[in-house]
Phi, psi and omega in degrees: 000164176301325183299332184244042181291341176153170183297330180297320178293321183292324178297329175053040180098346179270150181280162185298327181291321182290328177292313179301325173300317178296328182271354188294338182268358178282130173275091185297331176294329178294334181276353188096357175274122186239015180278196182298140182296124182297338181288348177251008182274155174271178184302316179297319177298316177296316178307317180294320186296327181260005181290172178314313183277345188287159184309322183253026176287164184302309182290323181294318180286316176303320178295317181296315179295307183297315178297329179292317178290317186294311183295320177296326186271337188060226181260019179273105183301321183295317174300318172305317181291320177296318175303316175302312178298319174299322180293316181296317177297319181302316176292323172299318175297324176299323175294323180298310179300320178293329180094026177149198182303137176289154175305157184306320177305315178295323178296312180295331176290312181299318179301310184293319181296314179296323178301313190292318179295313178304317180296319181292324175295319182292319178304322178276011178076028186307319180293321183289319180295328178302325185289332182274341187291000000 
């Protein structure tokens, strides 16, 4: 997709070294990623990592974030709503760290994540339960 056109789009005007500096404190293994360290990758390897099939592609990343919230909340609609707010706050904080609007791949990822959690709330009748509260 256009959102995953390449690492240059992801950099959004930042040079590779400044992005690597921002990412240097991330424990990639804690995210479930056990491949080659992204900080030592070349451009082609980074492009693969954020591609449709890549570990950090839109759908794969959105699924990991949403599944974490959904599994943690179980069938509790209020916990799901709190998780959804946490996701939104996390992306707002990421924008502050980034220094402005996040790259398109990140925006597409948050959109997919929010949709997945929102769909789960709807499946559980979240809107109906709100009327009873």
